C-alpha positions in Angstrom: -3.1 -54.2 -40.7 -2.7 -52.6 -44.3 -0.1 -53.9 -46.4 2.2 -50.4 -46.6 2.0 -49.6 -50.3 3.7 -47.1 -52.8 1.9 -43.8 -53.5 4.3 -41.2 -54.8 3.2 -38.4 -56.3 5.4 -37.3 -59.4 6.4 -33.7 -59.0 9.2 -32.2 -60.6 11.9 -29.8 -58.4 10.7 -26.9 -60.1 6.7 -28.0 -58.7 8.3 -29.0 -55.4 10.0 -25.5 -55.2 6.2 -23.9 -55.4 5.1 -25.6 -51.9 5.0 -24.5 -48.3 7.7 -25.9 -46.1 4.5 -26.5 -43.7 3.4 -28.9 -46.0 4.0 -32.6 -45.4 5.3 -34.9 -47.7 1.7 -36.2 -48.9 0.0 -33.0 -48.4 0.4 -31.7 -52.2 -2.8 -30.5 -53.8 -2.5 -33.9 -55.8 -1.8 -35.9 -53.3 -5.2 -37.0 -50.7 -4.6 -36.5 -47.1 -4.6 -40.1 -45.2 -8.0 -41.6 -44.7 -9.4 -41.1 -41.1 -7.5 -43.6 -38.5 -9.4 -46.7 -38.0 -11.0 -48.2 -34.9 -8.4 -50.7 -34.9 -5.5 -48.8 -34.5 -6.9 -46.1 -32.0 -5.0 -45.3 -29.0 -6.9 -46.4 -26.3 -8.7 -43.1 -23.9 -5.7 -43.4 -21.2 -3.0 -43.0 -24.0 -5.0 -40.3 -25.9 -5.3 -38.5 -22.5 -1.8 -38.8 -21.8 -0.7 -37.3 -25.1 -3.3 -34.2 -24.7 -1.9 -33.9 -21.4 1.8 -33.5 -22.5 3.1 -30.1 -23.9 3.7 -30.3 -27.8 7.4 -30.4 -29.2 9.0 -26.9 -28.9 8.7 -25.4 -32.5 6.4 -28.1 -34.3 3.6 -26.9 -35.9 0.0 -28.7 -37.2 -0.7 -32.0 -36.3 0.6 -33.9 -39.0 3.9 -34.5 -37.7 5.4 -34.2 -40.7 6.8 -31.2 -42.5 5.6 -28.4 -39.7 8.2 -26.3 -38.4 7.6 -23.2 -36.9 10.1 -21.3 -39.2 9.3 -17.7 -37.6 10.8 -18.8 -34.7 14.1 -20.3 -35.9 15.6 -16.9 -36.2 15.9 -16.8 -32.4 15.1 -20.4 -31.0 18.3 -22.6 -31.1 15.7 -25.7 -30.4 13.1 -24.8 -33.6 16.4 -23.7 -35.7 17.5 -27.2 -35.0 14.5 -29.1 -35.4 14.6 -27.5 -39.1 17.7 -29.2 -39.5 17.1 -32.3 -38.1 13.4 -32.6 -40.2 15.8 -32.2 -43.4 18.4 -35.1 -42.1 15.3 -37.4 -41.7 14.4 -36.9 -45.1 18.2 -37.5 -45.8 18.5 -40.6 -43.6 15.2 -42.1 -45.1 16.2 -41.5 -48.6 19.4 -43.2 -48.3 18.2 -46.3 -46.8 15.3 -46.7 -48.9 17.7 -46.2 -51.8 19.9 -48.9 -50.3 16.8 -51.1 -50.4 15.8 -50.8 -53.9 13.1 -48.0 -53.3 14.9 -45.7 -56.3 11.5 -43.5 -56.7 11.0 -43.1 -53.0 14.4 -42.3 -52.4 14.5 -39.4 -55.4 11.1 -37.7 -53.4 12.8 -37.7 -50.3 16.0 -36.4 -51.2 14.0 -33.7 -52.9 11.0 -32.7 -50.1 12.9 -30.9 -47.9 14.2 -28.4 -50.2 10.5 -26.7 -50.3 9.0 -28.3 -47.3 11.8 -26.6 -45.3 14.6 -25.0 -46.6 12.7 -22.7 -49.0 11.3 -21.0 -46.1 14.6 -21.6 -44.1 16.8 -19.5 -46.6 16.6 -15.9 -45.1 17.1 -17.3 -41.7 20.4 -19.4 -42.8 21.6 -16.7 -44.8 21.1 -14.4 -42.0 23.3 -16.7 -39.6 26.0 -17.1 -42.0 24.8 -20.4 -43.3 26.3 -21.8 -46.6 22.9 -22.7 -48.5 22.9 -26.6 -49.3 20.0 -26.8 -51.1 21.5 -27.8 -54.0 23.2 -30.9 -52.4 19.4 -32.1 -51.9 18.3 -31.4 -55.6 21.4 -33.2 -56.9 21.3 -36.2 -55.0 17.6 -36.5 -56.1 18.6 -36.6 -59.5 21.3 -38.7 -58.9 19.0 -40.9 -57.4 16.4 -40.9 -60.6 19.7 -41.3 -62.7 20.4 -44.7 -60.9 24.1 -43.7 -59.0 25.0 -46.8 -57.2 24.6 -47.2 -53.5 27.7 -46.2 -52.6 27.5 -43.0 -54.3 24.1 -41.8 -52.9 25.8 -42.8 -49.2 28.8 -40.4 -50.3 26.2 -37.8 -51.2 24.2 -38.0 -48.0 27.4 -37.8 -46.0 28.2 -34.6 -47.4 24.7 -33.2 -47.0 25.1 -34.3 -43.1 28.4 -32.4 -43.0 26.4 -29.5 -44.3 23.9 -29.7 -41.5 26.5 -29.9 -39.1 28.2 -27.0 -40.0 24.7 -25.1 -40.2 23.7 -26.5 -36.3 27.1 -24.5 -35.3 25.9 -21.1 -36.2 22.3 -21.8 -34.5 21.1 -18.6 -32.7 21.6 -18.5 -28.5 18.9 -17.9 -26.3 20.7 -19.1 -23.2 19.3 -22.7 -23.6 21.4 -25.1 -22.7 23.2 -27.7 -25.2 21.9 -30.5 -23.4 18.3 -29.1 -23.4 18.7 -28.0 -26.9 19.5 -31.9 -27.8 16.7 -33.7 -26.0 14.2 -31.1 -27.1 15.0 -32.1 -30.5 15.3 -35.4 -30.3 11.5 -35.2 -28.3 10.2 -33.6 -31.2 11.9 -36.4 -33.8 9.9 -39.1 -31.3 6.7 -37.4 -31.6 6.9 -37.2 -35.5 8.4 -40.5 -36.0 4.5 -41.7 -33.8 2.8 -39.6 -35.7 3.6 -41.2 -38.8 3.5 -44.2 -37.7 -0.2 -43.6 -36.9 -0.7 -42.2 -40.4 1.0 -45.0 -42.3 -1.3 -48.0 -40.0 -4.5 -45.8 -40.8 -4.1 -45.4 -44.9 -1.3 -48.1 -45.7 0.8 -45.6 -47.7 4.1 -46.2 -47.8 5.3 -42.4 -47.6 4.3 -41.6 -44.0 6.4 -44.8 -43.0 9.2 -43.9 -44.8 8.8 -40.4 -43.2 8.7 -42.1 -39.7 11.7 -44.5 -40.0 13.6 -40.9 -41.1 12.6 -39.1 -37.9 13.3 -42.1 -36.0 16.9 -42.5 -37.6 17.7 -38.8 -36.5 16.3 -39.4 -32.9 18.6 -43.0 -32.5 21.6 -41.2 -34.3 21.2 -37.8 -32.4 20.3 -39.4 -28.9 23.7 -42.1 -29.5 25.9 -38.8 -29.7 24.2 -37.2 -26.6 23.1 -39.7 -24.6 26.1 -39.3 -21.6 25.1 -35.2 -22.0 21.8 -36.0 -21.7 21.6 -38.4 -18.7 23.9 -36.2 -16.9 21.4 -33.2 -17.1 18.3 -35.0 -17.1 18.4 -38.6 -16.6 14.7 -39.3 -16.1 14.6 -37.7 -19.8 17.4 -40.2 -21.1 15.6 -43.2 -20.1 12.2 -42.4 -21.4 14.3 -41.3 -24.6 16.1 -44.9 -24.8 12.6 -46.7 -24.2 11.2 -44.8 -27.1 13.8 -45.1 -29.3 13.8 -48.9 -28.3 10.1 -49.4 -29.3 10.4 -47.2 -32.8 13.1 -49.4 -33.6 11.1 -52.0 -33.4 8.3 -50.4 -35.0 10.6 -49.3 -37.9 12.7 -52.4 -38.8 14.0 -51.1 -41.6 13.1 -48.4 -44.9 11.8 -50.7 -47.3 7.8 -51.3 -47.5 6.5 -53.5 -44.4 3.9 -56.3 -45.2 2.0 -54.8 -42.1 2.5 -52.7 -39.1 2.4 -54.5 -36.3 3.6 -52.3 -33.2 1.4 -51.1 -30.4 0.3 -47.8 -31.6 -1.2 -47.0 -28.0 2.2 -48.0 -26.6 4.5 -45.3 -28.9 1.8 -43.0 -28.0 2.5 -43.1 -24.4 5.9 -43.6 -24.6 6.5 -40.1 -27.0 4.4 -38.4 -24.1 6.9 -39.6 -21.6 9.4 -38.2 -23.2 7.8 -35.2 -24.1 6.9 -34.5 -20.4 10.3 -35.6 -19.1 12.3 -32.8 -21.4 9.8 -30.2 -19.9 
């Protein structure tokens, strides 16, 4: 497998605000799309067929699995609303852990990305729901990381952002979807994104998609830990498939630091993600 190296586009926060929420972290005009996946890491036909047969995760758009959120649905769909928050949280957790691993530039970029990728387009939805906007917390954390605050200070900033995300989640729209169903669909979406980004990182050898995927995995892991009993009572099959996928992703993403090689079985991850998506629908 290729070495997972650094390839970060140096963008100021003003430049970031000029991008779209539907673009992935690595898909700016100045950053080329990842190279086509080599045959060595392609999923076999059975895995590809299983993934194709699975319904697409609710609320996601596009095929990159990184930043795409169907913002236009977030005003009425609690799953999409919470997916937008989860995508933001994924970046924040990845930033915190990357910073703790000494990846200062990567952490600063990750704190900044959701401002343009999600929150900029979500702002009208959040305001309509009575959510106090918190994008300033992210830009402040990005600048603090660049300025060299201690890991403890960055962790405290992360906690404040996550508290704001939890407060925002309490104001999600309601459409009759059961709370357990909302949670399992959000987790399923994060798992799909984590697998997609691992595939991209393995194909390109670039650190950024790996770090994105690490964040999606961590959100899936932490949200499932908090809701495991609730989901198991509602849908035992989904709970089992989510647990299997998260266990495999924990091995695929051992830390937020750059990896010398990506050794996880991508076809297995693809099938496990497909199992999750099928079980929650």
